[in-house]
C-alpha positions in Angstrom: -9.2 -13.6 -29.0 -7.8 -11.0 -26.7 -9.8 -8.1 -26.1 -8.5 -4.4 -26.6 -6.4 -3.2 -24.0 -7.3 -0.8 -21.0 -7.7 2.7 -22.3 -9.2 4.8 -19.4 -10.3 5.1 -15.8 -13.0 7.0 -14.3 -13.1 8.2 -10.7 -16.1 9.1 -8.3 -16.0 9.7 -4.5 -18.3 11.7 -2.1 -19.2 11.9 1.5 -22.7 11.6 2.7 -24.5 10.5 6.0 -26.5 8.1 3.7 -24.3 5.7 2.0 -26.7 5.2 -1.2 -26.8 9.0 -1.7 -22.8 9.0 -1.6 -23.0 6.4 -4.2 -25.4 8.4 -6.4 -23.3 11.4 -6.0 -20.2 9.3 -7.1 -22.2 7.6 -10.0 -23.1 11.1 -11.3 -19.5 12.0 -11.4 -18.7 8.7 -13.3 -21.3 8.9 -15.8 -20.5 12.3 -16.5 -16.9 11.3 -17.3 -18.2 8.3 -19.1 -20.2 10.6 -21.6 -17.0 11.9 -23.0 -15.7 8.2 -23.4 -18.6 6.6 -25.6 -16.5 3.3 -26.0 -15.8 2.9 -22.2 -17.3 -0.4 -20.5 -16.7 -0.6 -16.9 -15.2 -4.1 -16.2 -13.2 -3.7 -12.8 -14.2 -1.6 -10.0 -12.1 -0.5 -7.2 -14.3 0.7 -4.3 -12.9 1.9 -0.9 -15.3 2.7 2.0 -14.9 4.2 5.4 -16.1 2.1 8.2 -19.3 4.3 8.6 -20.5 2.4 5.4 -19.0 -1.2 6.4 -22.4 -2.2 7.6 -24.0 -1.3 4.3 -21.5 -2.9 2.3 -23.8 -5.8 0.7 -26.5 -3.1 -0.1 -23.8 -1.0 -1.9 -22.6 -3.8 -3.9 -26.0 -4.8 -4.9 -26.7 -1.3 -6.2 -23.4 -1.1 -8.0 -24.3 -4.3 -9.9 -27.6 -2.6 -11.1 -25.9 0.4 -11.9 -23.1 -1.3 -13.8 -24.3 -4.7 -15.1 -21.2 -7.1 -15.2 -19.0 -5.1 -13.2 -16.5 -7.1 -10.9 -15.7 -5.3 -7.9 -12.7 -5.5 -5.3 -11.9 -3.1 -2.1 -12.2 -2.9 1.5 -12.7 -0.6 4.3 -10.4 2.0 6.0 -10.7 4.5 8.8 -9.6 6.8 5.9 -9.9 6.6 2.2 -8.4 8.5 -0.5 -9.3 9.8 -3.9 -7.4 12.2 -6.3 -6.1 15.0 -4.0 -8.5 14.2 -1.3 -8.6 12.4 2.2 -11.7 11.2 3.9 -11.1 10.5 7.7 -13.7 9.5 10.3 -16.6 10.6 8.0 -19.1 8.4 5.9 -17.5 8.4 2.4 -16.6 6.1 -0.5 -14.3 6.2 -3.7 -14.8 4.1 -6.7 -12.4 3.6 -9.7 -13.9 2.2 -12.8 -11.5 0.5 -15.5 -12.3 -0.9 -18.9 -9.7 -3.6 -18.4 -10.5 -6.6 -20.5 -11.9 -9.5 -18.4 -9.3 -11.9 -19.8 -6.6 -9.7 -18.0 -7.7 -10.1 -14.3 -9.4 -12.1 -11.9 -10.9 -11.2 -8.6 -10.2 -13.6 -5.9 -11.0 -14.4 -2.2 -11.3 -17.4 0.1 -14.5 -18.5 -1.7 -12.8 -18.2 -5.1 -9.3 -18.7 -4.8 -6.4 -18.2 -7.3 -6.3 -21.3 -9.6 -5.3 -22.0 -13.2 -2.5 -19.7 -14.9 -0.1 -17.9 -12.9 -0.9 -14.1 -12.6 1.9 -11.6 -13.0 1.1 -9.6 -9.9 -1.8 -8.9 -7.7 -3.6 -6.3 -5.6 -4.1 -7.7 -2.0 -6.4 -6.9 0.7 -6.2 -8.5 3.9 -8.0 -8.8 7.3 -6.0 -7.8 10.2 -7.0 -10.6 12.3 -5.7 -13.2 10.0 -3.1 -15.5 11.6 0.3 -15.5 10.1 -0.6 -12.7 7.7 3.2 -11.9 6.7 3.6 -15.7 5.8 0.7 -15.8 3.8 1.5 -12.6 1.9 4.9 -14.2 0.9 3.4 -17.3 -0.1 0.9 -15.7 -2.6 3.9 -13.5 -3.9 5.6 -16.6 -4.7 2.5 -17.8 -6.8 2.8 -14.7 -9.0 5.3 -14.3 -12.1 6.9 -11.3 -10.7 6.9 -12.2 -7.2 5.5 -8.9 -6.5 2.3 -7.6 -4.6 0.9 -4.4 -3.8 -2.0 -3.6 -1.2 -2.8 -3.1 2.2 -4.5 -4.3 5.5 -8.2 -3.4 6.3 -8.2 -0.6 9.0 -11.3 -0.4 11.1 -12.2 -0.1 14.7 -15.1 -2.6 14.6 -15.9 -4.4 11.1 -12.9 -4.6 8.7 -14.9 -6.1 5.7 -13.2 -6.9 2.4 -15.0 -6.6 -1.1 -14.4 -9.1 -4.0 -17.3 -9.7 -5.9 -19.0 -10.1 -2.6 -18.4 -9.0 1.2 -15.9 -11.0 3.2 -14.2 -11.3 6.7 -11.0 -13.0 7.1 -7.9 -14.0 4.9 -7.0 -12.3 1.8 -8.7 -11.1 -1.2 -8.1 -8.9 -4.2 -7.5 -8.8 -8.0 -4.6 -10.8 -10.1 -3.4 -9.2 -13.1 -1.9 -10.8 -16.0 1.4 -9.7 -17.8 -0.7 -7.9 -20.4 -1.6 -5.3 -17.7 0.7 -2.4 -17.7 1.5 -1.7 -13.9 4.1 0.3 -12.3 4.6 0.3 -8.5 6.7 1.9 -5.9 6.9 2.2 -2.2 7.7 5.2 -0.2 9.2 5.1 3.3 8.2 7.2 6.1 11.0 6.5 8.5 14.7 7.7 8.6 17.6 5.5 9.8 19.4 7.0 12.9 22.4 4.7 12.7 24.2 2.1 10.5 22.7 -1.1 9.4 23.9 -4.0 11.4 23.7 -7.8 11.0 21.6 -9.9 13.5 24.4 -12.3 15.1 22.0 -13.7 17.8 18.3 -13.7 18.5 15.6 -15.4 20.2 12.0 -15.1 18.8 11.5 -11.5 18.8 14.4 -10.6 21.0 17.4 -9.2 19.4 20.6 -10.2 21.5 23.6 -9.2 19.3 24.3 -7.1 16.4 27.5 -7.6 14.6 28.6 -9.7 17.6 27.8 -6.9 20.3 25.1 -6.4 22.6 22.1 -5.0 20.6 21.2 -2.5 23.5 24.6 -0.9 23.5 24.4 -0.1 19.8 20.8 1.2 20.3 22.1 3.5 23.1 25.0 4.5 20.9 23.0 5.7 17.9 20.5 7.6 20.5 23.4 9.1 22.1 21.8 8.1 25.6 22.5 6.1 28.6 20.6 3.6 30.6 21.2 5.8 33.8 18.9 8.4 32.5 15.7 6.3 32.4 13.1 9.1 32.2 14.5 11.0 29.0 15.5 7.6 27.3 12.1 6.1 27.7 10.5 9.4 26.1 13.0 9.1 23.3 12.2 5.5 22.7 8.6 6.3 21.9 9.6 7.6 18.7 12.4 5.0 17.8 11.6 1.9 15.6 13.6 -1.0 13.8 14.1 -1.4 10.1 14.4 -5.2 9.4 15.7 -6.6 6.2 16.3 -10.0 5.2 19.6 -11.6 4.4 20.6 -10.8 0.9 18.1 -8.1 0.3 19.3 -4.6 -0.1 18.4 -2.3 3.0 18.8 1.1 1.3 17.4 2.8 -1.7 18.8 6.1 -3.3 19.5 8.9 -0.9 20.0 6.5 1.9 16.4 5.7 2.7 15.2 2.2 3.4 14.3 0.1 0.3 11.4 -1.8 -0.5 12.5 -5.0 1.4 12.8 -3.3 4.7 10.1 -3.8 7.2 9.7 -1.2 9.9 8.8 -2.5 13.3 7.9 -1.2 16.6 10.4 -1.7 19.5 8.2 -3.3 22.2 11.0 -3.6 25.1 14.4 -3.6 26.4 16.3 -6.4 28.3 18.9 -4.5 30.2 20.1 -7.9 32.0 20.8 -9.5 28.7 21.5 -6.1 26.7 19.0 -7.0 24.5 16.1 -5.2 22.5 12.7 -6.8 21.6 11.0 -5.7 18.4 7.4 -6.6 17.1 8.5 -9.3 14.7 10.4 -12.7 14.8 14.0 -12.1 14.1 16.8 -14.6 12.7 20.5 -14.2 12.6 21.7 -13.1 9.2 19.0 -10.5 9.1 19.9 -7.0 8.9 18.5 -4.2 11.3 18.8 -0.3 11.4 17.3 1.6 14.1 15.2 4.6 12.7 12.6 7.2 13.6 9.6 8.6 11.8 10.6 11.9 9.8 8.1 14.1 8.1 10.3 16.0 5.9 12.0 13.0 4.6 8.5 11.3 4.0 7.5 14.1 1.9 10.7 14.0 -0.1 10.7 10.4 -0.7 6.9 10.5 -1.6 8.0 13.0 -4.4 10.7 10.9 -5.6 8.6 7.7 -6.2 6.2 9.8 -8.2 9.1 11.3 -10.1 10.6 7.6 -10.7 7.3 6.4 -12.2 7.1 9.6 -14.3 10.5 8.7 -15.4 9.8 5.1 -16.1 6.6 5.8 -18.2 8.6 8.4 -20.2 10.2 5.4 -21.9 13.9 5.3 -23.1 14.7 5.5 -27.0 18.2 3.7 -26.4 16.6 0.9 -24.8 13.7 0.8 -27.2 11.0 1.5 -24.5 8.2 3.3 -25.9 6.6 6.2 -23.8 3.3 5.2 -21.9 0.9 7.3 -19.9 -0.9 6.8 -16.6 -4.6 6.2 -16.7 -5.5 5.5 -13.2 -3.7 4.8 -9.8 -4.0 3.3 -6.6 -2.4 4.7 -3.4 -2.4 2.7 0.0 -0.7 4.7 2.9 -0.2 3.8 6.5 -2.8 5.2 9.0 0.2 6.6 10.9 1.2 8.5 7.9 -2.3 10.3 7.0 -4.3 13.1 8.4 -2.3 15.9 10.0 1.0 14.0 9.7 2.2 15.5 6.3 1.0 19.2 7.5 -2.8 19.4 7.3 -5.9 17.8 5.9 -5.4 16.0 2.6 -1.7 17.1 2.5 -0.2 13.8 1.6 -2.7 13.2 -1.3 -2.1 16.6 -2.5 1.5 15.8 -2.9 0.7 12.9 -4.8 -1.5 14.8 -7.1 1.0 17.5 -7.7 4.0 15.2 -8.3 2.2 12.5 -10.3 -0.1 14.5 -12.1 -4.3 14.8 -12.4 -4.5 11.0 -12.6 -7.9 9.4 -11.3 -6.7 7.8 -8.2 -8.5 5.8 -5.1 -6.9 4.1 -2.2 -7.2 3.7 1.6 -5.3 4.3 4.7 -4.1 0.8 5.9 -3.3 -1.0 9.1 -0.3 -2.2 7.3 0.9 -2.2 3.6 1.8 -4.9 1.3 4.6 -4.4 -1.0 6.8 -6.6 -3.0 6.4 -9.8 -0.9 6.3 -8.3 2.5 3.8 -6.8 4.9 5.4 -3.5 5.8 4.3 -0.3 8.1 4.7 3.6 7.9 5.0 3.4 4.1 3.0 4.4 1.0 2.5 2.1 -1.9 1.6 3.9 -5.2 0.6 1.8 -8.3 -0.2 3.1 -11.6 -2.1 1.6 -14.5 -0.6 2.8 -17.9 -1.3 2.5 -21.5 1.0 3.4 -24.7 1.3 7.1 -25.2 0.5 6.9 -29.1 0.8 10.9 -29.1 4.4 10.4 -28.2 5.4 7.3 -29.8 7.6 7.2 -32.9 
């Protein structure tokens, strides 16, 4: 018999030089919230740690199991972590979201306990940055889900990039697979603005883009920048802020407003080849793919972040004509790029304040990743926002 559906999420977060004291402070917040929900049973926890606590991850998991017996746990480490409206950067901190999600609606997986049996609908994925062929592994895992869509991120750490999945692991992938019964709404926000049109890759060798639309790739880059090779110093200065948006053949490269879509991966430029008039990027390139040169844009990133929050709210509001009932968010996960956080949005915790203001006061955890996972791709300079929703009985009917 299927258990009742998810009804609530509780959030605790804290910073303290001692990891167990931080957990005690977060636990006090969680227990205070649970007192107002007498039927709440913590079954799934999403835990994010800053690197200062990585060496104590095993001890923290043991203490969490003692505090909440039967709780299954997933998470990872970041140089920065997030909670509702708050960012913790380069300081000892943790954030824990507890969900009363029925145990038959999710599975925690890792290299020790791989996904087997029924096909999940989607999955939260954490990854080790040193894993070989990580992009291919993400794509293969997406193909094993019913939706073909994943969300998550790559652990970010200067030393120990651990993953948490009912244990502490290094290497490969881990996370939580969800059944179709779990109501999840996920969106990705881009942090880069195209500076020229999208063109088709017509010749390439490994990571070297030789021609776009049958013309030398370097000529198009210079054209988009309005610069010349004869001015090497200003050109090299300008190139430090230029990237490339790469989209597979057949996928849509742009979303509403002209921003990159969910299938576009932003990659660094890693070199120029003036002799062959080619451009090298930090990814393998194939003819038929689409490419647009771009740059990071803070104001566009703010607007796009607000946009995805509005889209999620609109989707949860339902549609009477289509017979879609209203739902309400009960918890959220936000995974952003390390290149977006901190002061990039204008001040401490600015990015998470934008999310809180635009989405509402929803319990939220997350971290700043060394690469984000959205759809079936490993991406960069993005934010991936996922909301757990339940029927809004107060507005139904």
